[in-house]
C-alpha positions in Angstrom: -8.4 -72.6 33.0 -8.5 -72.5 29.5 -4.9 -71.8 29.6 -4.3 -74.8 31.8 -5.8 -77.0 29.3 -4.5 -75.6 26.4 -1.4 -75.8 28.0 -2.0 -79.5 29.1 -3.4 -80.4 25.4 -0.1 -79.3 24.2 2.2 -81.0 26.6 0.3 -84.4 26.0 0.5 -84.0 22.2 4.6 -83.7 22.7 4.8 -86.5 25.0 2.6 -88.8 22.7 4.6 -88.1 19.7 8.0 -88.2 21.4 6.9 -91.8 22.6 6.3 -93.1 19.2 9.0 -95.1 18.0 11.7 -92.7 15.4 11.5 -93.9 12.1 15.2 -94.6 10.5 14.1 -92.3 7.0 13.4 -89.4 8.8 15.7 -86.3 9.1 16.7 -85.1 12.6 19.1 -83.6 15.0 22.2 -84.0 15.8 22.0 -84.5 19.5 18.2 -84.4 20.1 15.6 -87.4 19.4 13.2 -85.4 17.6 12.2 -86.4 13.9 10.7 -84.3 11.5 7.8 -86.3 11.2 6.9 -85.9 14.7 7.9 -82.0 14.7 5.3 -81.6 11.9 2.5 -84.0 13.5 2.7 -82.9 16.9 3.5 -79.1 16.7 3.3 -77.9 13.0 -0.2 -79.4 11.8 -1.9 -78.7 15.2 -1.0 -75.5 15.1 -1.6 -74.7 11.6 -4.9 -75.9 11.7 -5.7 -73.8 15.1 -4.2 -70.7 13.1 -6.6 -71.2 10.3 -9.7 -72.5 12.3 -9.5 -69.5 14.7 -9.3 -66.9 11.9 -12.2 -68.7 9.8 -14.3 -68.1 12.9 -16.7 -65.2 12.4 -16.9 -63.4 15.7 -14.0 -64.1 17.8 -13.6 -63.1 21.6 -10.0 -62.0 23.4 -9.7 -65.9 24.0 -10.3 -66.4 20.7 -7.3 -64.2 19.3 -4.9 -65.0 22.5 -5.4 -68.8 21.1 -4.9 -67.5 17.7 -1.6 -65.9 18.7 -0.3 -68.4 20.5 -0.6 -71.0 17.2 1.2 -68.0 15.5 3.6 -67.7 18.0 4.6 -71.7 17.8 4.1 -71.9 14.0 6.9 -69.2 13.8 9.0 -70.7 16.8 8.5 -74.2 14.5 10.7 -72.5 11.9 13.2 -71.7 14.3 12.9 -75.7 15.4 13.6 -76.4 12.0 16.8 -75.1 11.7 18.2 -76.1 15.1 20.5 -78.6 15.7 21.8 -79.1 12.6 18.4 -80.5 11.3 18.4 -78.4 7.8 20.0 -80.8 5.0 19.9 -78.2 2.3 18.9 -74.7 1.4 15.9 -75.6 0.3 14.8 -76.4 3.8 16.8 -73.3 5.2 14.3 -71.5 3.2 11.1 -73.0 3.8 11.8 -72.3 7.6 12.7 -69.0 7.0 9.3 -68.5 5.0 7.3 -70.0 7.8 9.5 -67.7 10.5 8.3 -64.5 8.2 4.9 -65.8 8.2 4.7 -66.7 11.8 5.9 -63.4 12.6 3.1 -61.9 9.8 0.7 -63.8 11.7 1.3 -62.3 15.1 1.3 -58.9 13.9 -2.6 -60.0 12.2 -3.4 -60.8 15.7 -2.3 -57.6 17.6 -4.3 -55.8 15.1 -7.1 -58.3 15.3 -7.1 -58.3 11.7 -8.4 -61.5 10.3 -7.8 -60.7 6.4 -4.1 -60.4 7.5 -3.9 -63.4 9.1 -5.5 -65.6 6.2 -2.9 -63.7 4.0 -0.4 -65.1 6.9 -1.6 -68.4 6.6 -1.1 -68.8 3.1 2.4 -67.6 3.4 2.5 -70.3 6.1 1.3 -72.9 3.3 3.6 -71.4 0.7 6.3 -72.7 3.5 5.1 -76.0 3.6 4.9 -76.5 -0.2 8.9 -75.7 -0.2 9.6 -78.0 1.7 7.6 -80.6 1.1 7.9 -80.6 -2.6 11.7 -81.4 -2.4 11.6 -83.5 0.9 8.5 -85.4 1.3 6.7 -85.7 -2.1 9.5 -86.2 -4.7 10.3 -89.7 -5.4 13.9 -90.9 -4.1 
């Protein structure tokens, strides 16, 4: 039942995010309508929050580890989505997406070992990937 609720919640977030009007200033793929802003708000940020909060929890049940694993897997997958469909405008973007994929894979290894400390290290790498791209593409004044 919990799995169904999690999946339903994720589907609702994606549907709501995709129904928002696209901003022309946002980079998006060549053929698919998802904007970078929608990808970040609907997938990356919620999964990063879930990963951080799950790892910070003192006593983790098997269900907690499962949820943490889902967040790590979705973050890892988002690193691939950021490069799909010719979305990447430059090497900085590509490097950030690759760091995110590696960090997601490290988080998945930590989850498999039920090693919260290693997971927290992986979260730091996820945040590094965010900084790589955001410094150039989000915060830099054009």
